[in-house]
DSSP file (Angstrom, degrees, kcal/mol; ACC not computed):
  #  RESIDUE AA STRUCTURE BP1 BP2  ACC     N-H-->O    O-->H-N    N-H-->O    O-->H-N    TCO  KAPPA ALPHA  PHI   PSI    X-CA   Y-CA   Z-CA
    1    1 A M              0   0    0      0, 0.0    30,-3.1     0, 0.0     2,-0.5   0.000 360.0 360.0 360.0 143.2    0.0    0.0    0.0
    2    2 A K  E     +A   30   0A   0     28,-0.2    62,-3.2    60,-0.2    63,-1.3  -0.973 360.0 179.3-119.8 129.9    1.1    3.5   -0.8
    3    3 A Y  E     -Ab  29  65A   0     26,-2.5    26,-2.9    -2,-0.5     2,-0.4  -0.943  17.0-141.0-132.8 158.6    0.0    6.5    1.2
    4    4 A A  E     -Ab  28  66A   0     61,-2.3    63,-2.6    -2,-0.3    24,-0.2  -0.889   9.9-171.2-117.8 143.6    0.5   10.2    1.2
    5    5 A I  E     -A   27   0A   0     22,-2.1    22,-3.2    -2,-0.4     2,-0.3  -0.992  25.3-126.6-132.9 123.8    0.9   12.6    4.1
    6    6 A P  E     +A   26   0A   0      0, 0.0    11,-2.6     0, 0.0     2,-0.3  -0.534  37.3 177.6 -72.1 134.3    1.0   16.4    3.6
    7    7 A M  E     -A   25   0A   0     18,-2.7    18,-3.0    -2,-0.3    17,-0.4  -0.959  37.3-160.8-137.1 151.5    4.0   18.0    5.3
    8    8 A N  S    S+     0   0    0      7,-0.5     2,-0.3    -2,-0.3    -1,-0.1   0.465  86.7  41.1-104.6  -7.7    5.6   21.4    5.7
    9    9 A E  S    S-     0   0    0      6,-0.2     2,-1.2     2,-0.2    -1,-0.1  -0.966  77.6-127.0-135.5 152.0    9.0   20.0    6.6
   10   10 A K  S    S+     0   0    0     -2,-0.3     2,-0.4    -3,-0.1    28,-0.1  -0.576  75.4 112.8 -93.5  68.9   11.0   17.0    5.4
   11   11 A N    >   -     0   0    0     -2,-1.2     3,-1.4     4,-0.1    83,-0.3  -0.981  63.6-146.5-147.7 124.9   11.4   15.7    8.9
   12   12 A K  T 3  S+     0   0    0     -2,-0.4    83,-2.9     1,-0.3    84,-0.3   0.716 102.2  54.9 -67.2 -20.4    9.9   12.5   10.3
   13   13 A D  T 3  S+     0   0    0     81,-0.2    -1,-0.3    80,-0.1     2,-0.1   0.504  88.4 100.9 -90.3  -4.3    9.4   14.2   13.7
   14   14 A A  S <  S-     0   0    0     -3,-1.4    80,-2.4     1,-0.1    81,-0.2  -0.471  78.9-109.6 -79.4 151.9    7.4   17.1   12.3
   15   15 A K  B     -E   93   0B   0     78,-0.3    -7,-0.5    -2,-0.1    78,-0.3  -0.470  41.0 -95.3 -76.8 152.3    3.6   17.1   12.6
   16   16 A I        -     0   0    0     76,-2.5    -9,-0.2    -2,-0.1    75,-0.1  -0.347  51.8 -91.1 -67.0 151.1    1.6   16.6    9.4
   17   17 A A        -     0   0    0    -11,-2.6    52,-0.7     8,-0.1    53,-0.3  -0.254  25.7-133.2 -65.7 148.6    0.5   19.8    7.7
   18   18 A S  S    S+     0   0    0      1,-0.2     2,-0.4    51,-0.1    -1,-0.1   0.746  90.9  41.1 -77.6 -23.5   -2.9   21.3    8.7
   19   19 A I    >>  -     0   0    0      1,-0.2     4,-0.8    50,-0.1     3,-0.5  -0.976  68.2-151.1-132.0 121.1   -4.1   21.9    5.1
   20   20 A L  G >4 S+     0   0    0     50,-1.4     3,-1.1    -2,-0.4    -1,-0.2   0.919  94.7  47.6 -53.1 -54.0   -3.6   19.5    2.3
   21   21 A G  G 34 S+     0   0    0      1,-0.3    -1,-0.2   -15,-0.1    25,-0.2   0.751 114.9  45.2 -66.5 -25.2   -3.5   21.9   -0.6
   22   22 A R  G <4 S+     0   0    0     -3,-0.5    -1,-0.3    23,-0.1    -2,-0.2   0.429  81.8 119.2-100.2  -0.7   -1.1   24.3    1.1
   23   23 A A    <<  -     0   0    0     -3,-1.1   -15,-0.2    -4,-0.8    21,-0.2  -0.371  62.0-138.8 -63.1 144.1    1.4   21.8    2.4
   24   24 A K  S    S+     0   0    0    -17,-0.4    17,-2.3    16,-0.1     2,-0.3   0.843  78.9  13.9 -72.1 -33.6    4.9   22.3    0.9
   25   25 A Y  E     -AC   7  40A   0    -18,-3.0   -18,-2.7    15,-0.3     2,-0.5  -0.869  62.2-133.3-137.4 165.5    5.5   18.6    0.4
   26   26 A F  E     -AC   6  39A   0     13,-2.6    13,-2.4    -2,-0.3     2,-0.6  -0.998  17.4-146.8-117.9 127.5    3.9   15.2    0.3
   27   27 A A  E     -AC   5  38A   0    -22,-3.2   -22,-2.1    -2,-0.5     2,-0.6  -0.850  17.5-160.9 -87.0 122.8    5.6   12.4    2.2
   28   28 A I  E     -AC   4  37A   0      9,-3.4     9,-2.2    -2,-0.6     2,-0.5  -0.934   7.1-170.2-109.7 118.5    4.9    9.2    0.2
   29   29 A Y  E     -AC   3  36A   0    -26,-2.9   -26,-2.5    -2,-0.6     2,-0.7  -0.941  11.1-159.8-115.9 127.2    5.3    6.0    2.1
   30   30 A D  E  >> -AC   2  35A   0      5,-2.6     5,-1.6    -2,-0.5     4,-1.4  -0.911   2.2-164.2-103.7 112.2    5.3    2.6    0.5
   31   31 A T  T  45S+     0   0    0    -30,-3.1    -1,-0.1    -2,-0.7   -29,-0.1   0.804  86.9  53.5 -70.0 -29.0    4.5   -0.1    3.1
   32   32 A E  T  45S+     0   0    0    -31,-0.4    -1,-0.2     1,-0.2   -30,-0.1   0.911 121.1  30.0 -71.8 -41.7    5.7   -3.0    0.9
   33   33 A K  T  45S-     0   0    0      2,-0.1    -2,-0.2     0, 0.0    -1,-0.2   0.561  99.6-133.4 -90.6 -10.0    9.1   -1.4    0.2
   34   34 A E  T  <5 +     0   0    0     -4,-1.4     2,-0.4     1,-0.2    -3,-0.2   0.937  56.8 149.2  51.6  49.7    9.2    0.4    3.6
   35   35 A E  E   < -C   30   0A   0     -5,-1.6    -5,-2.6     2,-0.0     2,-0.4  -0.941  35.5-161.6-122.0 134.5   10.3    3.4    1.6
   36   36 A L  E     +C   29   0A   0     -2,-0.4     2,-0.3    -7,-0.2    -7,-0.2  -0.957  13.2 172.9-117.6 130.5    9.7    7.1    2.3
   37   37 A N  E     -C   28   0A   0     -9,-2.2    -9,-3.4    -2,-0.4     2,-0.5  -0.976  22.0-141.3-133.1 148.8   10.0    9.9   -0.3
   38   38 A F  E     -C   27   0A   0     -2,-0.3     2,-0.4   -11,-0.2   -11,-0.2  -0.939  19.6-174.5-110.4 132.3    9.2   13.6   -0.2
   39   39 A L  E     -C   26   0A   0    -13,-2.4   -13,-2.6    -2,-0.5     2,-0.1  -0.954  30.1-107.6-124.0 144.6    7.7   15.3   -3.2
   40   40 A D  E     -C   25   0A   0     -2,-0.4   -15,-0.3   -15,-0.2   -16,-0.1  -0.441  32.3-122.8 -65.9 142.0    7.0   18.9   -3.8
   41   41 A N    >   -     0   0    0    -17,-2.3     3,-1.2     1,-0.1     4,-0.3  -0.800  14.7-155.3 -86.4 116.2    3.3   19.8   -3.7
   42   42 A P  T 3  S+     0   0    0      0, 0.0     3,-0.3     0, 0.0    -1,-0.1   0.704  92.0  53.7 -67.0 -17.6    2.4   21.5   -7.0
   43   43 A G  T >  S+     0   0    0      1,-0.2     3,-1.4     7,-0.1     8,-0.1   0.577  79.9  93.6 -90.1  -9.9   -0.5   23.3   -5.4
   44   44 A A  T <  S+     0   0    0     -3,-1.2    -1,-0.2     1,-0.3     6,-0.1   0.799  93.4  35.1 -57.6 -33.9    1.4   24.9   -2.6
   45   45 A K  T 3  S+     0   0    0     -4,-0.3    -1,-0.3    -3,-0.3     2,-0.2   0.372  89.9 115.7-104.3   4.2    2.0   28.2   -4.3
   46   46 A E    <   -     0   0    0     -3,-1.4     4,-0.2   -25,-0.2     3,-0.1  -0.480  57.4-148.2 -74.6 143.5   -1.2   28.4   -6.3
   47   47 A T  S    S+     0   0    0      1,-0.2     2,-0.3    -2,-0.2    -1,-0.1   0.789  84.4  19.2 -80.1 -28.2   -3.5   31.3   -5.5
   48   48 A R  S    S+     0   0    0      1,-0.1    -1,-0.2     2,-0.0    -3,-0.0  -0.988 121.3  22.0-139.8 148.4   -6.6   29.3   -6.3
   49   49 A G     >  +     0   0    0     -2,-0.3     4,-2.4    -3,-0.1     5,-0.2   0.715  67.5 143.9  74.8  21.5   -7.3   25.6   -6.7
   50   50 A A  H  > S+     0   0    0      1,-0.2     4,-2.5     2,-0.2     5,-0.2   0.916  71.7  47.2 -61.3 -45.0   -4.4   24.4   -4.5
   51   51 A G  H  > S+     0   0    0      2,-0.2     4,-2.6     1,-0.2    -1,-0.2   0.902 112.5  48.9 -64.6 -42.2   -6.3   21.5   -3.0
   52   52 A N  H  > S+     0   0    0      2,-0.2     4,-2.3     1,-0.2    -1,-0.2   0.920 113.0  47.2 -64.2 -44.5   -7.7   20.3   -6.3
   53   53 A L  H  X S+     0   0    0     -4,-2.4     4,-2.0     2,-0.2    -2,-0.2   0.914 113.6  48.8 -63.4 -43.1   -4.2   20.4   -8.0
   54   54 A A  H  X S+     0   0    0     -4,-2.5     4,-2.2    -5,-0.2    -2,-0.2   0.917 111.2  50.1 -61.7 -44.0   -2.6   18.6   -5.0
   55   55 A A  H  X S+     0   0    0     -4,-2.6     4,-2.3     1,-0.2    -2,-0.2   0.893 108.5  51.7 -64.1 -41.1   -5.3   15.9   -5.1
   56   56 A R  H  X S+     0   0    0     -4,-2.3     4,-2.1     1,-0.2    -1,-0.2   0.903 109.3  51.0 -62.8 -39.9   -4.9   15.3   -8.8
   57   57 A K  H  X S+     0   0    0     -4,-2.0     4,-1.4     2,-0.2    -2,-0.2   0.916 109.2  50.7 -63.0 -42.8   -1.1   14.9   -8.3
   58   58 A I  H  <>S+     0   0    0     -4,-2.2     5,-1.4     1,-0.2     3,-0.3   0.913 109.6  50.8 -61.3 -42.9   -1.7   12.4   -5.5
   59   59 A G  H ><5S+     0   0    0     -4,-2.3     3,-1.3     1,-0.2    -1,-0.2   0.892 107.3  53.4 -61.0 -40.4   -4.1   10.5   -7.8
   60   60 A E  H 3<5S+     0   0    0     -4,-2.1    -1,-0.2     1,-0.2    -2,-0.2   0.777 101.3  61.3 -65.0 -27.2   -1.5   10.4  -10.5
   61   61 A L  T 3<5S-     0   0    0     -4,-1.4    -1,-0.2    -3,-0.3    -2,-0.2   0.535 112.2-117.3 -79.2  -6.0    1.1    8.9   -8.1
   62   62 A G  T < 5 +     0   0    0     -3,-1.3   -60,-0.2    -4,-0.3     2,-0.2   0.812  51.1 171.5  74.6  29.3   -1.1    5.8   -7.5
   63   63 A V      < -     0   0    0     -5,-1.4    -1,-0.2     1,-0.1   -60,-0.2  -0.516  24.7-161.9 -73.8 138.5   -1.5    6.5   -3.8
   64   64 A D  S    S+     0   0    0    -62,-3.2    21,-2.6     1,-0.3     2,-0.3   0.779  71.7  15.4 -87.9 -31.3   -4.1    4.3   -2.1
   65   65 A K  E     -bd   3  85A   0    -63,-1.3   -61,-2.3    19,-0.2     2,-0.4  -0.997  58.2-153.5-148.2 143.1   -4.7    6.5    1.0
   66   66 A I  E     -bd   4  86A   0     19,-2.9    21,-2.8    -2,-0.3     2,-0.6  -0.982   8.5-158.8-119.5 136.2   -4.1   10.0    2.1
   67   67 A I  E     + d   0  87A   0    -63,-2.6     2,-0.3    -2,-0.4    21,-0.2  -0.961  30.8 148.9-115.1 117.5   -3.7   10.9    5.8
   68   68 A T  E     - d   0  88A   0     19,-2.6    21,-2.5    -2,-0.6     3,-0.1  -0.907  51.4-133.0-145.4 165.9   -4.5   14.5    6.5
   69   69 A I  S    S+     0   0    0    -52,-0.7     2,-0.3     1,-0.3   -51,-0.1   0.834  92.8   9.5 -89.0 -40.6   -5.8   16.9    9.1
   70   70 A H        -     0   0    0    -53,-0.3   -50,-1.4   -52,-0.1     2,-0.4  -0.995  60.0-175.0-143.6 145.1   -8.1   18.9    6.8
   71   71 A I        -     0   0    0     -2,-0.3   -52,-0.0   -52,-0.1    -3,-0.0  -0.989  20.7-132.5-142.3 133.1   -9.3   18.6    3.3
   72   72 A G     >  -     0   0    0     -2,-0.4     4,-2.4     1,-0.1     5,-0.2  -0.318  30.9-105.6 -78.2 166.2  -11.4   21.0    1.3
   73   73 A P  H  > S+     0   0    0      0, 0.0     4,-2.3     0, 0.0     5,-0.2   0.852 117.1  50.5 -64.4 -36.8  -14.4   19.9   -0.8
   74   74 A N  H  > S+     0   0    0      2,-0.2     4,-2.3     1,-0.2     5,-0.2   0.923 113.5  45.1 -68.1 -43.1  -12.8   20.2   -4.2
   75   75 A A  H  > S+     0   0    0      2,-0.2     4,-2.4     1,-0.2     5,-0.2   0.903 111.8  53.6 -65.0 -40.4   -9.8   18.1   -3.1
   76   76 A E  H  X S+     0   0    0     -4,-2.4     4,-2.1     1,-0.2    -2,-0.2   0.924 110.0  47.0 -60.4 -45.0  -12.0   15.6   -1.5
   77   77 A N  H  X S+     0   0    0     -4,-2.3     4,-2.3     1,-0.2    -1,-0.2   0.916 111.3  51.0 -63.3 -43.2  -14.0   15.1   -4.7
   78   78 A A  H  X S+     0   0    0     -4,-2.3     4,-1.6     1,-0.2    -1,-0.2   0.884 111.1  48.7 -62.4 -38.6  -10.9   14.8   -6.8
   79   79 A L  H  <>S+     0   0    0     -4,-2.4     5,-2.8     2,-0.2     4,-0.2   0.872 109.3  52.2 -70.0 -36.9   -9.5   12.1   -4.4
   80   80 A K  H ><5S+     0   0    0     -4,-2.1     3,-1.3     3,-0.2    -2,-0.2   0.911 108.3  51.0 -64.4 -41.1  -12.8   10.2   -4.5
   81   81 A V  H 3<5S+     0   0    0     -4,-2.3    -1,-0.2     1,-0.3    -2,-0.2   0.875 110.6  49.4 -61.9 -37.1  -12.7   10.2   -8.3
   82   82 A A  T 3<5S-     0   0    0     -4,-1.6    -1,-0.3    -5,-0.2    -2,-0.2   0.420 115.9-119.3 -82.0   1.6   -9.1    8.9   -8.1
   83   83 A D  T < 5 +     0   0    0     -3,-1.3     2,-0.5     1,-0.2    -3,-0.2   0.878  59.9 153.1  61.5  41.3  -10.3    6.2   -5.7
   84   84 A V      < -     0   0    0     -5,-2.8   -19,-0.2    -6,-0.1    -1,-0.2  -0.903  43.7-128.5-102.3 123.9   -7.9    7.4   -2.9
   85   85 A E  E     -d   65   0A   0    -21,-2.6   -19,-2.9    -2,-0.5     2,-0.5  -0.496  20.2-143.5 -70.8 138.4   -9.1    6.7    0.6
   86   86 A I  E     -d   66   0A   0    -21,-0.2     2,-0.4    -2,-0.2   -19,-0.2  -0.915  17.0-175.4-109.4 126.7   -9.2    9.8    2.9
   87   87 A V  E     -d   67   0A   0    -21,-2.8   -19,-2.6    -2,-0.5     2,-0.5  -0.986  13.7-148.1-122.2 128.8   -8.2    9.4    6.6
   88   88 A I  E     +d   68   0A   0     -2,-0.4     2,-0.3   -21,-0.2   -19,-0.2  -0.852  22.4 172.4 -99.5 127.6   -8.5   12.4    8.9
   89   89 A E        -     0   0    0    -21,-2.5     2,-0.4    -2,-0.5     3,-0.1  -0.837  19.0-142.1-125.0 163.6   -6.0   12.6   11.8
   90   90 A N        -     0   0    0     -2,-0.3   -21,-0.0     1,-0.1   -72,-0.0  -0.997  68.3 -14.3-132.3 134.1   -5.2   15.3   14.4
   91   91 A D  S    S+     0   0    0     -2,-0.4     2,-0.3     1,-0.2    -1,-0.1   0.891  87.7 141.6  49.1  60.2   -2.0   16.4   15.9
   92   92 A I        -     0   0    0    -76,-0.1   -76,-2.5    -3,-0.1    -1,-0.2  -0.973  45.4-126.7-133.0 145.5    0.2   13.5   14.8
   93   93 A T  B  >  -E   15   0B   0     -2,-0.3     4,-2.2   -78,-0.3   -78,-0.3  -0.423  26.7-112.7 -85.5 164.9    3.8   13.4   13.5
   94   94 A L  H  > S+     0   0    0    -80,-2.4     4,-2.6   -83,-0.3     5,-0.2   0.924 118.5  51.8 -61.2 -44.9    4.9   11.8   10.3
   95   95 A N  H  > S+     0   0    0    -83,-2.9     4,-2.3   -81,-0.2    -1,-0.2   0.914 110.5  47.6 -60.8 -43.7    6.8    9.1   12.2
   96   96 A D  H  > S+     0   0    0    -84,-0.3     4,-2.6     1,-0.2    -1,-0.2   0.876 111.1  52.6 -64.5 -37.3    3.7    8.3   14.3
   97   97 A T  H  X S+     0   0    0     -4,-2.2     4,-2.4     2,-0.2    -2,-0.2   0.922 108.8  49.0 -63.4 -45.5    1.6    8.2   11.2
   98   98 A I  H  X S+     0   0    0     -4,-2.6     4,-1.0     1,-0.2    -2,-0.2   0.933 113.8  46.6 -61.0 -46.2    4.0    5.7    9.5
   99   99 A E  H  < S+     0   0    0     -4,-2.3     3,-0.4    -5,-0.2     4,-0.3   0.926 114.3  47.5 -62.2 -44.4    4.0    3.5   12.6
  100  100 A K  H  < S+     0   0    0     -4,-2.6     3,-0.4     1,-0.2    -2,-0.2   0.882 119.6  36.1 -66.5 -40.2    0.2    3.6   12.9
  101  101 A Y  H  < S+     0   0    0     -4,-2.4    -1,-0.2     1,-0.2    -2,-0.2   0.394 103.4  70.2-100.2   3.5   -0.6    2.9    9.3
  102  102 A S     <        0   0    0     -4,-1.0    -1,-0.2    -3,-0.4    -2,-0.1   0.492 360.0 360.0 -94.6  -3.7    2.1    0.4    8.4
  103  103 A K              0   0    0     -3,-0.4    -1,-0.2    -4,-0.3    -2,-0.1   0.461 360.0 360.0 -82.1 360.0    0.7   -2.3   10.6
């Protein structure tokens, strides 16, 4: 399984970003390979449609699940169309997220 986590830092001890579309990066974790990569979020600097652009990129990456604190309605719809499961978490670090969802 491959999942995405919005992040503002490339640091496993940092908390996940509060808004999907405005996060600077996506941490992409592949549970089969136990591999973590950080990718720039193409929507982070957009004035409009940041969440939708971010969601489309996640869909293109073949992500199965996104773990986020908040998601707007346009991004949510785009992820549903891409068949990406949405999980809402609160106040959790990247490292804790990896541990929790890798089991």
